[in-house]
N, C-alpha and C positions, 0 to 999 in steps of 0.2 A: 613388605613393611620397610620404611626407610630406617636408616641407622639412627637418625634423630629420634624417631618414634620408639625404636627398640630401647635406646638408652633412657629416654624419659619414662618409659613403662617400667623399666627395672628400678629406677629411682623411686617412683611412686609405690611400687610393690615393697621395696626394702624399708622405706620410712613409714609405710603403712598410712599413706595419705592419698586417697583417690582423687580428691579435688582440693583446690585452694593453692595458696602460695607456699613454695618451699624455698626459703632463703639458703644461701650458701653455708652460713655459720652464724648461729645465734648464741648469746650468752645464756647461762642456765642458773637460775636463782631458786634454791629451795631450802637453804640452810639458815644460818644466823645473819644473813645480810641486813635485813631490816633492823634486827636487834642491835647490831654493832653500829650501824649508821645512826640509830637513835641515840646511842650512848655518846657518840661524838657531838651530836647536836645538843644533848642535855648538858654535857660537860663543857660545851663551848670551845672545844679543841678541834677545829676543822681544818686548820692550815698545816704548816710544816712541822709543828711539834705536837706530841701526843703519844699516848702509850701504844697505839695500834701500829705505828711505824716500826717500833722495835719488835713487837710481837710478830708482825708480818715478816720482817727480815729474819727473825729466829726460825720461823716456820719454813722459809725458803732454804735456810742453811740446813735444817734438819732433814728436809726432803731430798735435797741435792747432795748431801754429805760434803758440803764445802765449809771451810772454816769461817769465811766472811761473806756477808751479803750487804750491799748498799742499794737501797731503793731510790729510784729517780722518776722523772716525769714521763719518760717513754723509752722504748727500745733504741731509737736512733740516738738519743742523748746518752744512753748507756754506752753505745759504741764510741761516741764522740769523746766522752770523759775517759774511756779506757785508752783510746789512742793517745790523748794528751798525756795521761798519767804514765803511759809506757814509753814516752819519749819520741813520739812521731811529730816531726816539725816541718817547717816551711820547705817545700819542694822535695821532701822525701816521697818515694814511691811505696805504695801499699798494694800487695797482690790480693785480688779478690775475684770471685767468679762473675762473669758477665750476667749469668742467670741468677739474679737475686732481686729483692725489693730495693728500690732506689735509695732507701735510707742507709743501706750499707755504704754506698758510694758517697752519699751526701755527707756522712760522718767524716769520711776522709777529707772531703773538700773543706769542711768546717775547720780543719786543722791546717789549711793552706797546703795540704799535701796532694799527691797525684794518684788517683786510682789507676791501677795497672791490671787490665782485665785478662782473665784466662778462661779456658774452656772447662766444660763439665763432662761427667761421664753419664752414660745412658741408663745405668742401673740404679744409682743412688741420687742422681741429679746434682751431686756435690762436685767439688773440684776434682778433675782428673789428675791424680797424683803422678801417674806414669808420664803423661804428656807434659805436665808441669816440670818435672825433673829434667826431661830432655830439653825443654825450652830454656830453663835457667842455665843449663850447661853451656848453651850457645851464646846467651846474651849477657852473662854476668862474669865478673871477676872479683876475687876476694883480695882486699888490701888491709892488712893488719886486723883481720877478723871482721871486716865490714864488707857487706855485699854491695857492689856497684853495678848499675846497668851500663854496659860498655857503649851502648848507642846514645843514651841521653846524658851519661856522666853523673847521674844522680844516685844517691844512696837508696837501696831498697831496704826499708826498715822493718816491715811487718807483713804478715799474711793473715787474711780473715777468711777461714773456711766457713761455709754456711750450711746448716742442716736444713735442707729445703723441705718445706711442708711437714716438718717434724721427723723426716727420715734421716738417720745418722749417715753422714758421709764417712769415707774411710779415713777416719781421723788419725789412726796410728801411722798410716803412710804419710800423711801430711805433716805429722809431728817430726818424722825423720827428715823430711825436706827442710822444715823450719830450723832444725838443729844443724843440718848440713850447711845451710847458707846463713846461719846466725840471724834468723828472722824472728821477731817477736810474734808469738801465736796468740791471736785474739779470736775467740770463737763467737760467731754470730749464731747463738742458739735461741734467737727471738721466738721461733716457732716450735721449740723443742723441749718445753717443760714436760717432764715425764718420759723422755726418750733416753735410751741407754746404749752404750757401745761397750761390749764385753763386760756387762754388768756395772759399768761406771757411768754416772749421769753426765750427759753432755754439758759442756761448759767447764768441766773440770780438767780437761786435757791441756788447754792453753794456759797462759799466764792469767788470763781473765776469760770469763764467759758472760755473754749478754743475753738477757731474756726480756721478752715483751709481754705486757699484760693488757694490750689493746682490747677493745670490746669484742673483737672477732677471734681472740686466742682461746686456748683451752681453759684457762681461768682468766678473769678480768678484774682490773681495778678501775675500770672506766677508761682511763689512760694511765700508762705507767710502765715501768721497766725496772730491771735490777741487774747489778753486776755481781757475779759470784767469783771468788778467788780464794786461793790458799796462801796468798802472800800478804802479810800484814801491812808492809810498807805501801804496797799498791792500794790496798783497801783504804788505808788512812788518807792517802793522797786523793783518791777519788771522792771520798766523803768530804774532804776539805774543799776541793774544787766545786763540789755540788752545792755547798753551803756558802757561796760567795767568797770563799777563801777567808772567812772570818775567824780570827783567833778567839779562843775562849776568854771571856772577861765578864765580870758581873754587870757592867753597864756601858763600857766603851765599845765603839765600833772600830775595830782594828782589823784591816784586811792586808795581808802580806803579799798578795799577788792578784792577778786578774782571775776572778772566779766566776761562777755561774749560779744562777738561782734555779737549780734543777732538782731540788728535793721533792720527794713524793709527799703530798699532803696527807695528814692523818685521816681525813675523810675517805680518800682512796684506799689507804692501807687497811682501814676497817673492812671495806668491801673485799679486799684481797684476802684478808685473814679468813673470813667466812668461806670464801671460795676454796682456799687451800685445805680447809677442814674436810672438803668433799673431793679432793683431787683424785683419790684412788677410785671413787665411783665414776668420775668423769672418764678416767682412763679405761676402766672396765667396759663402760658403755660404748666408747669409741672402738674398742677392739671387737665387741659384738657387732657393731655396725659394719666394720670392715669385713668381718667374716661372712655376714649376710650378703654384702656387695660381692665378695669374691665368689661365692656360690653362684650368684646370678650372672656375673660377667664371664665366668668360665663357660657359660652356654654360648657366648658370642665371641670367644677368644680369637677367632679368625679375623675379627674386625677391630676388637679393642681389648686391651689387657688392663687389669687393675695393678697399680704399682704396689709392691709388697716389700716388707723389710728384708734385708739381706742377712746372710749367716753372721752370727755374732752380734747382730743389732736388735734392738727392741724399739719400735717406733710408737709414738703416741697417736699416730694416725690423725694428726690435727686436721689436715685436709686430704681426704681420699682423692686419688688422681687416676684418671684413665689415660692410657697411651693408645692413640689411634694408629692402626696399621696403614702404611702407605698414604700418609695424610699430607694435605696441603692446608694453607691458611684458609682457603676458600671452603674446603670440606669441613674443617674444624668450625668455622664460623656459621656454616649452615646448621650444624647440630646445635650450637649455642643459641642461634636465632630461633630455631624451632622450639627449644626448651623455654626460652624467655617468653615466647608467645603463649606458652602453656604454664607460665608462672613458676617455672623451675629455674632457679637463678644460678646457672653454671658460669664459670669464667675460665679464660685461658691462663697459662702461666704469664709471668711478667715478660714484657718485650725485652730482649737482651740489651743490657745497658750500653754496650759499645755502639749500638745503633741509634741511641737517643742524642738529640742535638747538644746537650751540655757536655757530652763525653766523646764526641766524634774525633777529637784530636788527641785523646788519651792513648798511651801505649797499650798494646794488646798482643796476645799470641794469635795463632791461627785458630779461629773459633768456628767449629763445625757443629758439634753436638748440641750446644746451647740453642742454635737455630732450629735443629731438628726437634728438640723438646718444645720450643715455642710453637712450632707448626703442628705438633702432634698431641699435646697434652691438654686435658680439661679437668679442672677441679670440680668435684660434684658435692652436693649437700652433705655436710659432715657434723651437724650439731649433735651434742652429746645427749640431749634430752629424749631422743627417739628410743633409747634402750635403757633408760633409768626408770625403775618402777617407783 
């Protein structure tokens, strides 16, 4: 039996679907979604004002235990507004992993700043803090508390750790590095709603944390994102920028800086509120799905391992991921191609960003592990509805 057939058979067994299409990740609607959407239509508040925006933001604050939450149009713009509000400017460098969705780097570029790519570690897929510290020792100098790249002469202003596929990175180690080099810490927790590190929700370790509610995330608003923070000044700044930098006035349009129309519409927030009411059921279902996968993949662990949460971490298991032993891109793609032919829609991790055309000239460390992960990892179907009764 080929490895592609073995993996496909495991997936069909675990999701209890012998025939038919198995998408990678589907949204799950079984609560008050239709009810709240109807209210927005009946009340004629479908755009950027309405009661559901505040209710949704309050629910995010309650769940993540953050003081402030600002909802926006998507996760990429959550990062963009966070970078702008935290003082990242023209030609500043921002440290981020090469292994991440392109939105992380695009947000840096939107600020006319420079993505500076670093390597990941093989157990969490997050930034390798040990390698990063050694790298920064070699290439940086501190001048009056500001970190400069000795090679490019540019300021290194911030660092964006990413919690890949919902798995917490070693955020405490990265916090130490950000403090050591005086870098603003902005967490890309786009995929990590419901994930915790040492019992603290991800996104609360940095100055801000950014979450995505795209259609393929653990909960969805259709399109949407949020910034969580415990800093009122930053929260107010982000909200102001996201609402076209318009000052409050009964009728005048007064804008005191260049802002953005990035508010989340009430229609999307109503969907998100209904989804958040069932977040704990989604998380429980995903953990059950992971445990079933783990039991089955342990039978072929000489060929492929299922990525699991590390000590002190609690993953939402947004996308279950297998790591192929002794893999190449050709071997990986044969498995994905076989599965697709059989209507099981696997996907590889993202291509490391430092290899993409827009970023070929950007600064980077020696990147090894991100390439290994790209060659070896496959995301497998992870929809929450398989184990919700």
